[in-house]
Structures are given as C-alpha cells and as structure tokens.
C-alpha positions as CSV (number, residue, x, y, z in Angstrom):
1,X,9.0,-16.1,12.8
2,X,10.7,-13.2,13.2
3,X,11.1,-10.8,15.7
4,X,10.3,-7.7,13.8
5,X,6.3,-9.4,12.4
6,X,6.0,-9.7,15.9
7,X,7.1,-7.0,17.9
8,X,4.3,-4.6,19.6
9,X,4.3,-2.3,17.4
10,X,4.8,-2.3,12.9
11,X,7.1,-0.5,11.2
12,X,6.4,2.0,8.3
13,X,3.3,4.1,8.0
14,X,0.7,1.2,6.5
15,X,1.4,-1.8,8.3
16,X,-0.5,-2.8,10.8
17,X,-2.0,-6.2,12.1
18,X,-5.8,-7.4,11.5
19,X,-8.6,-7.6,14.4
20,X,-10.5,-11.0,14.9
21,X,-12.6,-11.3,17.0
22,X,-12.1,-8.7,18.6
23,X,-8.4,-9.4,19.4
24,X,-5.9,-8.3,17.5
25,X,-3.4,-11.2,15.1
26,X,-1.3,-11.7,13.2
27,X,1.8,-10.8,11.6
28,X,2.6,-7.1,10.2
29,X,1.5,-6.6,6.7
30,X,-0.6,-5.0,4.3
31,X,-4.5,-4.5,5.3
32,X,-7.0,-5.1,3.5
33,X,-8.9,-3.2,0.6
34,X,-11.2,-0.3,2.8
35,X,-9.1,-0.7,5.8
36,X,-5.8,1.4,6.5
37,X,-3.4,1.6,9.9
38,X,-4.6,3.4,12.8
39,X,-2.6,4.7,15.2
40,X,-1.7,1.6,17.6
41,X,-1.1,0.0,14.0
42,X,-4.1,-1.9,14.0
43,X,-6.1,-2.3,10.8
44,X,-9.6,-0.7,11.1
45,X,-12.8,-1.0,8.4
46,X,-13.1,3.1,6.7
47,X,-16.6,4.1,7.9
48,X,-16.2,8.0,7.0
49,X,-18.1,9.1,4.8
50,X,-15.8,11.5,2.2
51,X,-15.6,15.8,3.1
52,X,-17.1,18.4,0.7
53,X,-13.2,18.6,-0.9
54,X,-12.8,14.9,-1.1
55,X,-16.5,15.4,-3.3
56,X,-14.9,18.6,-4.9
57,X,-11.5,16.4,-6.4
58,X,-14.1,13.4,-7.6
59,X,-15.9,16.1,-9.5
60,X,-13.0,17.7,-10.6
61,X,-11.7,14.1,-12.4
62,X,-15.0,13.3,-13.4
63,X,-15.2,16.5,-15.4
64,X,-11.8,16.2,-17.3
65,X,-13.4,13.6,-20.0
66,X,-16.5,15.1,-20.1
67,X,-14.5,18.6,-21.3
68,X,-12.5,17.0,-23.3
69,X,-15.1,15.0,-25.5
70,X,-17.5,18.4,-25.4
71,X,-13.7,20.2,-26.9
72,X,-12.9,17.2,-29.7
73,X,-16.0,16.9,-30.8
74,X,-16.6,20.8,-31.2
75,X,-13.3,20.6,-32.7
76,X,-14.3,17.8,-35.5
77,X,-17.6,19.2,-35.7
78,X,-17.1,21.8,-38.1
79,X,-19.9,23.8,-38.5
80,X,-23.0,21.1,-38.6
81,X,-24.1,22.4,-35.4
82,X,-27.0,19.9,-34.9
83,X,-25.1,16.4,-35.0
84,X,-22.6,18.2,-32.5
85,X,-25.0,19.3,-29.7
86,X,-26.4,16.0,-30.1
87,X,-23.0,14.5,-29.0
88,X,-22.2,16.9,-26.9
89,X,-25.3,15.3,-25.1
90,X,-24.5,11.9,-25.9
91,X,-20.9,12.7,-24.0
92,X,-22.6,14.0,-21.1
93,X,-25.0,10.9,-20.7
94,X,-22.1,8.6,-20.9
95,X,-20.3,10.5,-18.0
96,X,-23.3,10.6,-15.8
97,X,-24.1,7.0,-16.1
98,X,-20.5,6.1,-15.4
99,X,-20.5,8.1,-12.6
100,X,-23.8,6.5,-11.8
101,X,-22.7,3.4,-11.8
102,X,-19.3,3.6,-10.6
103,X,-20.4,5.2,-7.6
104,X,-23.1,2.1,-7.3
105,X,-20.5,-1.4,-7.5
106,X,-19.0,0.7,-4.8
107,X,-18.9,-0.1,-1.3
108,X,-21.7,0.2,-0.7
109,X,-23.3,-1.8,-3.2
110,X,-25.6,-0.8,-4.5
111,X,-26.0,2.7,-2.9
112,X,-24.6,6.3,-4.3
113,X,-22.3,6.9,-1.3
114,X,-18.8,5.7,-0.8
115,X,-17.3,5.2,2.5
116,X,-14.0,6.1,3.0
117,X,-10.4,6.8,4.4
118,X,-9.9,10.0,5.2
119,X,-6.4,11.6,3.9
120,X,-4.4,12.8,5.9
121,X,-1.3,13.7,4.4
122,X,-0.1,13.2,0.1
123,X,2.3,10.1,1.5
124,X,-1.2,8.7,1.4
125,X,-1.9,8.2,-2.3
126,X,2.2,6.4,-2.3
127,X,2.5,3.6,-0.1
128,X,4.5,2.3,-2.4
129,X,7.1,4.6,-2.0
130,X,7.0,4.1,2.3
131,X,7.7,0.2,2.7
132,X,10.2,-0.3,5.3
133,X,12.7,-2.2,5.5
134,X,13.0,-3.1,9.4
135,X,16.4,-5.2,9.5
136,X,17.9,-3.4,6.3
137,X,17.3,-6.9,4.6
138,X,14.1,-7.6,4.1
139,X,11.4,-5.4,3.0
140,X,7.6,-5.8,4.3
141,X,5.7,-4.6,1.6
142,X,2.4,-2.9,2.5
143,X,0.9,-0.9,0.0
144,X,-2.5,-0.5,0.3
145,X,-4.8,2.4,-0.9
146,X,-4.9,4.3,2.6
147,X,-7.0,7.2,0.4
148,X,-9.9,4.4,-0.4
149,X,-11.9,4.5,-2.6
150,X,-10.7,8.0,-4.0
151,X,-7.9,6.1,-6.2
152,X,-9.4,3.9,-7.6
153,X,-12.8,4.8,-7.8
154,X,-11.7,7.3,-10.6
155,X,-10.0,4.3,-12.5
156,X,-13.2,3.2,-12.5
157,X,-14.9,5.4,-13.8
158,X,-12.9,6.0,-16.3
159,X,-13.3,2.7,-17.4
160,X,-16.8,2.9,-17.6
161,X,-16.9,5.8,-19.4
162,X,-15.1,3.7,-21.5
163,X,-17.1,1.3,-22.5
164,X,-20.0,3.4,-22.1
165,X,-18.4,5.7,-25.2
166,X,-17.4,2.6,-27.1
167,X,-21.2,0.9,-27.4
168,X,-23.0,4.9,-27.5
169,X,-20.9,6.9,-29.8
170,X,-20.0,4.9,-33.1
171,X,-24.0,4.0,-33.7
172,X,-24.9,7.9,-32.5
173,X,-22.4,9.7,-35.6
174,X,-22.6,6.8,-38.4
175,X,-26.8,7.8,-38.3
176,X,-26.5,11.8,-37.6
177,X,-23.2,12.9,-38.3
178,X,-23.3,12.5,-42.7
179,X,-22.2,15.7,-43.7
180,X,-19.2,15.1,-42.7
181,X,-16.4,12.8,-44.3
182,X,-15.7,9.1,-43.1
183,X,-12.4,9.6,-41.9
184,X,-13.6,12.8,-39.8
185,X,-16.9,11.8,-38.9
186,X,-15.1,9.6,-36.1
187,X,-12.1,11.6,-35.0
188,X,-13.7,12.4,-31.5
189,X,-14.1,9.2,-30.6
190,X,-9.8,8.9,-32.1
191,X,-9.2,11.9,-30.2
192,X,-11.6,10.1,-26.7
193,X,-9.4,6.6,-27.3
194,X,-5.9,8.9,-27.3
195,X,-6.7,10.6,-24.1
196,X,-7.9,8.1,-21.6
197,X,-5.0,6.5,-21.5
198,X,-3.3,9.7,-20.6
199,X,-6.0,10.2,-18.4
200,X,-5.7,6.7,-16.3
201,X,-2.0,7.4,-16.3
202,X,-2.3,11.0,-15.1
203,X,-4.4,9.6,-12.2
204,X,-1.9,6.3,-11.5
205,X,1.2,9.0,-11.2
206,X,-0.4,12.2,-9.7
207,X,-3.3,11.1,-7.4
208,X,-2.1,12.5,-5.1
209,X,-0.8,15.9,-6.8
210,X,-3.8,16.9,-8.5
211,X,-5.8,16.4,-5.2
212,X,-4.1,19.3,-3.4
213,X,-3.6,20.5,-6.9
214,X,-6.7,20.4,-8.5
215,X,-8.6,23.3,-7.2
216,X,-5.5,26.0,-8.7
217,X,-5.7,24.3,-11.6
218,X,-9.2,24.6,-12.4
219,X,-8.9,27.9,-11.7
220,X,-6.0,28.8,-13.7
221,X,-7.0,27.2,-16.6
222,X,-10.3,28.2,-16.8
223,X,-9.1,32.0,-16.9
224,X,-6.6,31.3,-19.8
225,X,-9.2,29.4,-22.2
226,X,-12.0,32.2,-21.2
227,X,-9.3,34.9,-22.1
228,X,-8.4,32.3,-25.7
229,X,-11.7,32.0,-26.8
230,X,-12.8,35.7,-25.8
231,X,-9.7,36.6,-27.9
232,X,-10.1,33.8,-30.5
233,X,-14.2,35.4,-31.0
234,X,-12.7,39.0,-30.8
235,X,-15.3,40.0,-28.6
236,X,-14.5,43.4,-27.1
237,X,-17.6,44.4,-25.9
238,X,-21.0,42.9,-24.1
239,X,-22.9,43.6,-28.0
240,X,-20.5,41.2,-29.1
241,X,-20.9,39.5,-26.7
242,X,-25.0,38.6,-26.7
243,X,-24.8,38.6,-30.8
244,X,-25.1,34.7,-30.0
245,X,-25.8,32.0,-27.7
246,X,-22.9,30.2,-28.3
247,X,-20.5,32.4,-26.6
248,X,-23.3,33.1,-23.8
249,X,-23.2,28.8,-22.9
250,X,-19.2,29.6,-23.3
251,X,-19.3,32.1,-20.8
252,X,-21.3,30.8,-18.0
253,X,-19.6,27.3,-18.5
254,X,-16.4,29.2,-17.7
255,X,-18.1,30.9,-14.2
256,X,-18.9,27.6,-13.2
257,X,-15.4,26.8,-13.4
258,X,-14.5,29.4,-12.3
259,X,-17.0,28.9,-9.3
260,X,-15.8,25.7,-8.5
261,X,-12.2,26.1,-8.3
262,X,-12.6,29.2,-5.0
263,X,-15.3,26.8,-3.8
264,X,-12.7,24.0,-3.2
265,X,-9.6,26.3,-2.4
266,X,-12.9,28.1,0.2
267,X,-14.0,24.3,1.4
268,X,-16.6,26.6,2.3
269,X,-15.1,26.3,6.4
270,X,-16.8,29.9,7.3
271,X,-20.0,30.6,5.0
272,X,-20.3,34.5,5.5
273,X,-16.6,35.1,4.8
274,X,-15.9,32.1,1.6
275,X,-19.4,32.6,0.1
276,X,-18.9,36.9,-0.7
277,X,-15.9,35.2,-2.7
278,X,-18.7,34.5,-5.4
279,X,-19.2,37.7,-6.3
280,X,-15.5,37.5,-8.0
281,X,-16.4,35.5,-10.7
282,X,-17.6,37.3,-13.7
283,X,-14.8,39.7,-12.3
284,X,-12.5,38.2,-15.6
285,X,-14.3,38.8,-17.9
286,X,-15.7,42.2,-17.6
287,X,-12.1,43.0,-17.2
288,X,-11.0,41.6,-20.4
289,X,-14.3,43.4,-21.9
290,X,-13.6,47.1,-20.3
291,X,-9.6,46.5,-21.2
292,X,-9.9,45.1,-24.4
293,X,-10.3,47.6,-26.8
294,X,-6.6,49.5,-24.8
295,X,-5.1,46.5,-26.0
296,X,-6.2,45.4,-29.5
297,X,-2.9,45.1,-32.0
298,X,-4.1,47.3,-34.7
299,X,-4.6,50.2,-32.4
300,X,-1.0,49.9,-30.6
301,X,0.6,49.3,-34.3
302,X,-1.5,52.4,-35.5
303,X,-0.1,54.7,-32.6
304,X,3.7,53.3,-32.3
305,X,3.3,54.4,-36.4
306,X,1.9,57.8,-35.4
307,X,4.8,57.5,-32.7
308,X,7.1,57.3,-35.2
C-alpha cells in the first residue's frame, strides 16, 4: 500500500478519509456524495442549510429557463395575445412544478428543504482541476461535488423542466394556437430544445463563475433590456408608459429583477443599510423617461441640420 495513501494527512484540497463508527479508516480518496473533506482531511457529512445567497443563486438559475420560455413565446406568438398568455402561464407552471419536484427528490428526500456544503472558494466548483499528484507519478482522483448540491441540483431541475415541457406544452399549443401556421406553432418549443442544452453546458462549465457573478449579470441585463424595450416601444413619457397594461407588466418585472440583483449584491447583511438601496429600483426607468426627449434621433438630426 502506498505510503501517501496511509499518511496522517491527505494531499490536495479535496481528498479525505472515511469516518467509520467514530474512527477514521481507509485510504485517502474521494469523499462520498453529500460529504466533503474538513480541515483534518476527514470526510464530513454536509448538514448545513444553504445561505440566503445560495438560495438567490438557485433562484437565478431557475429563472433563466422561465425568462427564455417567455421571451420565445412572445417572439413567436405574433398578435395572438390570448394564446401567448396561456403559454406564459403553462411555462411558469412547468418551472414551478420542476422546482418543487427537484427539492423533494434532493436530500432530505420528501422535504422542501436541502442540506448543503458551504461554498468556501471558487475552486470548490472545479474539484476535477485539483486532483493531487503527491509523487508526481500517480494522480489521486478526488473529484467530487464540494458545493453539494448546488452544482447538480440545477442540472436535475433543467431535466425536469424539459420533461414537463415535452409532456404539457405540445398538447396545449396544438389546441390553442390555431391562428398560427403549422411551422410557427411549435417554434417556442423548438427554441427550448436549443436553449436547455446551452443552459446545461453553461452550468456544467461556468457554474462557479456564475455563482459569484450572477448579481451583476442580473443588474446589467435587466438595465439593458429595459432600455431596449422602452426605446423599441417609443416610450418617452409617463403617458406612453401607462397607455398599455403590457408595458406596466414589463416595467414591474424589470423592477423585480433590479431588486433581486441589489439584494443579491448586498446579501442583506445589515438591513438598516441595505434596505434603503431598494429605493434605487425605479431610478433607471425614471432617468430614461426624463432624458428620452433630449436624445431623440430626429431632434438631434434637425438641430444638426439647423446648425449647418
């Protein structure tokens, strides 16, 4: 037996020994699923509850397919708002059911709660890159889910989303989307068959980076999409904004995303300092409306022409 395997402490960041009946036994190696090596290099069961930030990350990853569903339903539904609304509701139902089922099948099974290992650093997401080679000949393979279950739970959720979509949506679309052509009818479903593999690869490869960057991604994307939407809809005053209910729905949805991003960045560590930041949520929309008339292209062109 290798002296490395039997040494008092295990090499590498994630290798550990098993605890059996209160005593440490066995060689250094990978910890079982749901456990990770502690400071003493002993595999320890993950019993902590996820922090608020962990739940916000899971919420972000859960929102991605729903937002993409809504985008493509809206994109391909044309002017048939009644059929689009029903599809929006169905997409939300699919994602909600998938989230509940995913929580129920994750340990502790049958409960809407999960036990997790605390995320300590970025490398926790990429343990396959940190397999040690103590004698520079043999590699000790200790690849594991050190961030249990934040890595796999998202992939399980996407799988359930895909299955439920394939079971529910085609029947619904066939019944209600009669006004659309046969080729257009299922385009929002075809789009999902493209974006689910992309989301899966994104989580598998960039999960750790997304974990640390998602609050800023939410803020930047929600600001950009709101500006693009208001520009495309030619909203230049409060009167334009309240003219259609749909515009208000889009605005309030973006405000919720702004708030989500701010809460994720601040983590609400100090409530008295962090909660006032939520007052900034309407700021971008108000700023856009206040300055839109000054940046209208036709006005700039006419003023430029007069100047010459």
